[in-house]
C-alpha positions, -999 to 999 in steps of 0.1 A, spaced: 440 -243 186 467 -259 160 489 -227 167 483 -225 204 495 -260 210 530 -260 199 537 -223 207 522 -229 244 545 -261 248 575 -244 237 569 -214 261 562 -239 288 593 -259 282 615 -227 290 598 -226 324 604 -262 332 641 -258 322 647 -228 343 628 -244 372 650 -275 370 683 -253 371 673 -227 398 643 -241 418 628 -205 414 635 -187 382 612 -206 360 583 -194 380 589 -157 378 595 -158 339 562 -179 332 538 -148 335 562 -127 311 562 -155 285 524 -156 286 521 -119 284 546 -116 254 541 -149 238 503 -154 244 492 -117 247 475 -124 279 465 -98 307 484 -106 339 452 -114 357 448 -143 329 482 -153 327 489 -156 365 468 -187 372 481 -204 339 516 -199 353 507 -211 386 492 -242 372 522 -249 349 545 -243 380 526 -263 404 527 -294 379 565 -291 369 574 -283 403 558 -312 418 576 -335 392 611 -320 401 602 -324 438 593 -361 433 625 -368 416 645 -351 442 625 -369 468 638 -402 455 671 -389 460 665 -380 495 670 -342 489 637 -327 504 635 -315 537 600 -324 548 595 -302 579 609 -272 563 586 -280 532 557 -283 557 561 -250 575 567 -229 546 540 -245 526 515 -241 555 524 -204 558 522 -199 522 487 -218 517 473 -192 542 485 -163 523 478 -174 486 442 -170 483 444 -135 496 469 -128 469 446 -142 443 416 -123 457 435 -89 454 447 -98 419 413 -99 405 406 -65 417 436 -46 410 436 -31 372 460 -47 348 483 -17 343 495 -13 380 495 -49 386 518 -54 355 541 -28 367 543 -43 403 552 -76 387 579 -57 366 593 -43 401 592 -78 418 611 -90 389 636 -67 388 642 -71 427 646 -107 419 671 -102 391 690 -78 414 691 -100 444 702 -130 422 730 -111 405 742 -98 439 742 -133 454 762 -145 424 789 -121 433 794 -130 468 826 -149 481 818 -186 490 840 -180 519 818 -153 533 787 -178 526 805 -205 547 810 -182 575 774 -169 572 761 -205 572 778 -211 604 758 -185 623 725 -193 605 695 -198 627 686 -232 613 715 -254 619 719 -292 611 726 -317 638 751 -347 636 726 -367 618 719 -340 590 687 -330 604 677 -292 610 676 -281 646 643 -262 650 644 -231 671 619 -200 674 639 -180 653 644 -205 626 608 -211 625 597 -176 625 619 -166 598 608 -197 576 572 -188 584 577 -152 570 592 -163 539 563 -189 535 537 -162 539 557 -138 516 560 -166 489 523 -176 491 512 -139 489 530 -131 458 522 -162 442 486 -156 444 489 -120 434 513 -123 405 515 -158 396 554 -163 405 555 -194 424 575 -177 451 609 -197 446 628 -165 441 617 -157 478 621 -192 492 656 -201 479 673 -169 490 655 -173 525 667 -209 529 702 -197 519 701 -173 547 686 -192 574 699 -225 570 732 -243 563 716 -267 538 735 -277 506 722 -259 474 706 -291 459 687 -296 490 674 -259 491 665 -262 453 646 -295 460 628 -281 490 620 -251 473 604 -271 444 582 -290 467 569 -259 485 562 -242 451 543 -273 440 520 -270 471 515 -231 473 510 -228 434 485 -256 436 462 -239 461 468 -206 441 454 -224 410 423 -236 428 414 -203 441 420 -187 408 397 -213 390 371 -206 415 372 -169 412 380 -161 376 384 -195 357 410 -204 333 420 -208 297 427 -245 296 436 -245 258 467 -228 267 471 -239 303 473 -276 294 499 -274 265 519 -248 286 519 -270 315 530 -301 293 559 -281 280 572 -273 313 570 -308 326 590 -318 295 615 -293 301 615 -301 337 623 -340 329 647 -330 301 674 -314 322 666 -327 358 691 -354 355 722 -331 349 710 -297 363 731 -301 393 762 -301 371 755 -264 359 750 -246 393 772 -217 400 776 -181 397 774 -179 358 741 -195 357 727 -171 384 741 -140 365 725 -155 333 693 -158 349 695 -122 367 703 -107 333 674 -124 315 649 -114 344 661 -77 342 658 -74 306 622 -90 308 615 -64 335 624 -36 314 606 -50 285 574 -52 305 577 -15 319 585 -2 280 555 -21 268 532 -7 294 546 28 287 539 25 250 502 14 257 499 46 278 511 69 249 
């Protein structure tokens, strides 16, 4: 326990820091940190990652709520769709062997890295033109105008995020953030804050489902989560000063390297 506590807290702090900066990335690196840092199987790492992500995301969302950055109706729709799909993901995760599940995680992580890097290379002028044609527009009071295309696209994003959250313990923010960028013309700070609120709700249901089905190693989960909250609180006050292409590219490179590392470790296990 003496070794588990500081190491798990240190690993968890990385999750909180990345979550505060990106609203997404911390969730998807939590599982690799537990696989490599605590030598857990992915089925055991996923619920711990979800627990830490849920707690730290909730903290970040509450801080953003006080600043008026969270979009309530978008959170409600995305979270409701995600809550429906999350238990199914947890159910399947307990029935898929560890090796193919880990490789699937590596593929998802590589996709997130590629998409983030590509997004960072886009011209801001193109983003401005695309936002003017987004299905979810803001009215004169700054509220989202809800249409059927807007609601449908958000529901699809919520279902996808919820399913992958339960299956792989990834939180789903890497789906929610790009989806909100694509279908709305919200400012990035509002997108990150809304993503954190959705992640907190969807991950919480995934944790409950995972504990009911398989249980959880609380000796690792609690210090890992405390570290994630500490990391979130440490940088949340100034995280918005560091948004930009360089930060996105740094996360994409990190995620890509972790994905390669997971594949290499699985190949070595087979040899």
